[in-house]
Every structure is written in structure tokens, then in C-alpha cells.
N, C-alpha and C positions, 0 to 999 in steps of 0.2 A: 639316699637313705629311704627306707620304707617304714612308715609309722602311721598309726591312726587311719589306716586305709588310704593313705596318700603317699605319693612319691615326691621327695624333695631333692632338687639337684641344681647345681650352679652351671654356668657356661663360661666359655672363653670371652664372650662378649660382655660379661659382667651382669647378666640377668640371672636371677635365682627364681626357680619355679616351684610351685606346688601344683601337682597334677593328680587327678583321681585315677582309679584303675581302668576307667573307660577312655582315658586319654584327654579328658577335659581339663583345661587349665583353670585352677581355682583362683590363683593370684600370681603376680609377678613382682619381684623387688629388683630394683636396679642399683648395682654398685658402680663405682667409677671405673673399675678395671675388672679383669677376669677373675672368676671364682673356680679354681681348679682343685681345691681340697674338698673332702667329703664333709657334709654337715653332721652335727650332733644334736640330738633332741633331749631336753630335760624339762619335765612339766609341760607347759604350754609354749615354751620358747625353742626356736631353732637357732643354733649357733654355727657360724661359719666365718672363715677368714677369706681375705681377698688380696689380689695383687696390688690393690690400691692402698695397702698398709693399714687395713681396718679389720678389727674383730667385730662382727655384727651379732646382735641378738634381735630376732624378729618374732612376732606372734605367729605361731604355727597355723592358726585358724584363718588369719586374714592378711598376713604379710606386713603388718604395720611394724615399723621399727620400734623396738623397746629401748635399745641403747646402742651406741657405737663406742668402741674404744680404739684410740689411735695407736698403732704400732709404729716402731721406728722406720720400718720399710715393709714392702709387700710380703705376703705369706702364702706358701703352698702347703702349710701344715694344717692338718685337721685337728680341731680342738678336742681335748680330753676333759671330761667333767667329773667332779667329785666334791661333795660337801659344800655346795654353793660356790665352787671355784672353777674357772675355765683356764686351762693351760694350753698355750699355743706358742710355737716357735716362729721366727721371722728371719728375713734375709739380712737384718742388721746384726745377727749373731746372738740375739737375746731370746731366752725362754721367758715368756710372760705368764704371770698368775694374776687373773682378774676376778674380783668378787662379783659374782653374777647378780647379787642383790643390789649393788650400788654402782656397778660399772667402774669401780676404782681399782687401780693397781694395788695388789697386795705385796708383790715383790717381782723382781726380774733378776735373771741370772745370765751373765755374759759368757759366751764361748769365743773361740778365736776365729770363727767363720760362720757363714749362714747356717740356719737350721731348716732343712727341707723335711726332715723326719717328723712324723706325728708322734706326740708323746703317748706313753702308756702309763697308767697308774696301777700299781700292784701293792696291796696292803697300804702302807703309809709312805710309799716311795714313788717317785716320778722318774721314768726312764726315757731317754731320747738320744739320738745320734746327731752329730754335727759334721759339716763338711770339713771341719778341722781334723777329722779322723778319729774323734773320740766318742765313746759311749759314756753318757753321764747318768749317775744315779743321785737324785736330790731328795731331801726330805720334802714331801709335798707341801706341808703347812708353812715352812719357813723359807724354802729355797736354798737351804744349806746343803753344800755338796757332801755326799756320803762317800762316793768314790768316782773315779774316772778311769776308763780303760782306753789305752791308745792302740788303734789298729794302724796299719801301714797305708791306709787310703781313706778318702772321704766316705762318710756314712750318710747316705741319702735316704735309705729306706727306714721303715719303722720297726722297732723291736717287737718281739712277741715274748710274753712271760707265761710259762706253763710249769706247774709243779716246782716252784721256787727256782727256776732256771730262766735266765734272760737269753733269748736267741736273737741274733742279728747278723746281717751280712755287711760286707764292706767292699768298696771298689778294689781292694787288694786281692779279690777273688777268694776270700776266706769266709766261712760261716763260723761264728763264735757262739759258745755256750758258757755263760758265766753264772755263778751262784747269785741269786737275787738277795 
């Protein structure tokens, strides 16, 4: 991710870096396992998940940890942010909603298999796929399921929402377009 004239990136070794445009490292944060998901920035905090089963919030200027939230298992899902909430999926099959002001869980939603997909927020809905083969639409505030669409294969990629249509692919070799 590029923001504030800095590049923020994780690594398979568990290191998370802040590097300026000249290639100088400003700071490094060490997680216990690899960081393969993309980070997200809101305000002065950078949010990212790790294979160590943690959602991290670190200070974008100095890398100091602001808080950590323990997920049930590791995550390759990039967090989505809206209205002081972070949404992230994990290998335990849960989509987590964490209040970014308190680092407390607001809700969690269970699927039938791991979530590798990064969630997308559109209007007041949260969209994400699961390895169980389903695309889910939840009410972002409450985690209540609005709808679920079953494909014929695992959904590991992230959805895209454009012009009130949710687009996503499945390992069943199909691309789907559903009304948001």
C-alpha cells in the first residue's frame, strides 16, 4: 500500500515494513508468522492480518503497536474498514468485525470453510467469498446475513462491486454477476 509518501508492505517472514520512496526503511514491525495480505490505512493506523492469527493495528508513523486482536486461526484476508470497524476473514471460517476504537469484537459470522477472500463494503453491506463455495452478503453493522449465493467451487478471490453489481469468480471456472 502507498500512502503518506510511504510504502507499507508485509512479508512471508512476518516482517512489516514502512519504506520511503528512496528505499529507506523508516520502521519494521515483527509479527510471529507471515503477512501475505495487503494492509489498509485509516487515520494514523495501518491495519493488517497475519498467518499468526492476529489482526494488527500499528501507528503508521513509527510502527508502534496500537492494538492486536486474536483471530481463531491465521488470515490471508486484507481488512476492509468502515465507520470505525475493521472486517477480516480467517482460516477458521469466521468473518470478524472489530471496533477499531476499542479493539473489541463487535460480531463474527461463521461460514462452512476458511475465508481467503478479502471483504468489500458497499453501501451498508459486506460482501465476501468462502472456500465453502458461497458468496455472502451481510449487513455490515450487525453481521446479519442478507443473502448467500452458492457456486459450484471454492471462492478464494475477492469480490468487486460496481454500479450495484457484485462480480466474483469461483474455482468452478465461472464469473458471476449478482445484484448488490
